[in-house]
C-alpha positions, 0 to 999 in steps of 0.5 A: 574773824575770817571766812571763805565763800564759794562764788560764781562770776564769769570774769577776772574783772568782774571778780574784782568789782565783787572785791572792791563791792565787798571791801566797801560793805560796813562790818568788812575789814578785808576782803579777797577774790580768787577768780581762779578758784571761785572763793571769796575770803572775808574778814569780819570787823568786831562785832559784826554778824557775818551772816548779816554781813554777808547778805549786805555785801551779796547786795552790794556786789549784784549792784556792781556784777548783776550775775554774780552768786555768793553761796553763804 
């Protein structure tokens, strides 16, 4: 399953950090952050609940970039 999320981030480097943090989250098969459109596209692994995974993605992203936001 693939879903898009609106994000808020200040710079392209921070967006790259968010993308890497999202990719390392359990339940995420792939993640792409587009700084220009301020969107994150997440592909979830089978058997995982997207809402629960995205809560962990948000936590992981806040570790690398504390001023970012992902609107769930």
